[in-house]
N, C-alpha and C positions, 0 to 999 in steps of 0.2 A: 487387518481384521482384528476383531476382539474375540478372545477365547471364551466361548460359552460352554455350558455343560453338555450341550448337544449341538451338532452341526446345524448352523442357521439355514433356514429356507428363505426363499425370495420374499415371502410375505412378512416374515419377522423382521428381515433386514429393512424392508420398506417402512414398517410401522415404527421401528427403532429410530430410523433417520427422521421420520416425520415428528416423533415425540421430542427428539432433541432440538429440531428446528423450531417447533412450536414453543418449547421452553425458552430457547435463546431469544426468539423474536417477540413472544407475547408475555411470558412470565418475567424474563430478564431483559426486556427491550426498552424500558423507560429511562434511558440514560439521562434525559433532561428533567426527569421528575423523581428525584431520589426518595421522597416519602412514599409516593405511589409505588415505586420500585420495591421498596423494603416491604410494604404491605402485601404486594403480590407474591413476593418470594416467601414470606412467612405463611401465607394462606395456601399456596400450592405445594410448597416444599417445607413443611414444619420441621422435620428432622434435620434436613440439610441446612436450613437457615440457623440452626443452633451450633453448627460446626464451621460454616463458611460464611463470608460476606457474600453479597449477591455478585460482586465483581469477581471473586474467586470462583464461585460456582459457575459463572458464565465462562470464565477462562478454561476451567476443567472440562466442562461439557463440550466446548469448542474443540479441545484437544482430543476428547474421546470420539467426536464425530469424524475428525480428520483421520485418527487411527483406524476407525472402523472401515475406512475406504482404502487403507494401505494394504499392500500385498503381504507385508509381514504379519505374523500372528502375535498379538500382545496379551499378556496377562495383566489384569487390572486389580486394583486393591479394593478393600471393603468400602473405603470412602467413595470410590468410584461407583461401586455397586449401588450404594445408597442413592447417589445422584441419579443414576439410570432408573432405579426402582421408582423414585418419586416422579421423574419425568414420564415414565411409561404409565404410572397410575393416573396422573393427571390427564395425559393424552387419552387413555382408554375411557375414562369417565366422560370426557367431553365427546369422544367419538360415539358413544352410545346414544347421545342426545342428537348429534348431528354428524353423521359419517362424512369424512372428507379425506383428501390425500390419496396416495397410491393404492393402499388397500381397498379403498372404495372405487376410485376411478378406473384402476386396472383389473381388479378382481371382483368387484361388486359386493364386497364384504360390508355388512351393516352392523355386525355385532362381534366383539372381540372378548374372548374369555381371558381376562387379565390374570386370573389365578393360575390358569393352565400355562400361560406364557412364562410366568415367574417360576413355576415348578419345573417347566421343561428346559429353560435356558439359564437360570441362575443356579450356581453350585449349591447355595444355601442362603438362608436369610438371617444369619446370626446378627447382622447389623440392626435387626428389628427387636432383638431380645432384651427388653429392659431389665430383666432379672439377672443378667450376666454380672453387672458390678457387685451384686450381693453374694456371688459365689466365692468360695475360698479358692486359693490357688490349686489345691488338690482336686477340688471339684471341676475346675475349669480344665485341668490337665486330663482328667478321666473322661470328660465330655469332648475333648479335642477342640476347645475353644481357643482360637489363635489370639495372641496378644493384641493384634490390631483391632479385632472385634471388641476386646475388652476396653481398649482405649476409646474407641468410637462410642460404644454404648455408655461409657462413663462421662461422655461430653468433652473429651479431649480433642482439641483442634489438631488437624494433621500436620506432621512434619513433612519436609520436602521429600524424604525418602519414602514416605507413605503415599505419595502421589506420583511416584515414578512408574511409568509403564515399563514392563519387562518383556523384551523380545524373546519369545519362547518358540519361535518357528522351528528351529532345528531340534530342540528338545521334545516338543510336542509331535512334530512331524505329521500334522494333520489328524492325529488320533484323538479320540474323546473317551472319557471315562464311562460315559453312558451312551446308549444307542437307542433311539426311538424312530419310528416311522411316522412320517407326517401325512396326515389325511386331509386333503382339501380338494373338493370337487368344484369345478367351475360353476355349477348350478347352485351351489350353497351360498348363503348370505352370512354364514358364521365361520369364525376362525378360532379353533379347528372345526372342521365339519362334523356334525353329529352323524351317526350315533356312537362313533368310536370313543368319544370322550364325554365325561359327565358335565353337568352344568357348572356355571361359574363358581369358583372357590372364594372363600373369604380370607383375606390376609390382614395382618395388623397395619395400622396406619402410622 
């Protein structure tokens, strides 16, 4: 399992798996067409493509998908969060036009609030803050910006240790820093179900 800010529900896990699968097969699946592959990668994952080659992104996403199905609980890095963010964003944008996969087939969902998904399951989105490289060390420390986020937003490619998954099963022991209740009624076509949550939020690209 991957350690998210809140305990994952069945629908989020389904859409996460679908998003990774779609990215691996559609966005990163043109092995025999390198130019087409590169164009698709840059189009669907503009931030990630500045930090990874498409082969590297494909390898990391495959590792994340495998880890998400493991019994152990893994802490991932900002570079991984960025890959998942762009995979989920691309998936949710396509889903709104043509619902598919388990969220639609099993639950009848036709609309996903991407902003709510990110706010609920991601610890933060420091990896999207383009102004971080312009902050002084003192400012970054006062804001609690980790060095990893500084390196990522500065365009530094990840080192091997910045892509290592940390087994935090015993340390975390199933507890989460935040707790929310999930509201989804079988008759609803939206995730999450209204009126408990506001409309779709807008997040940086």
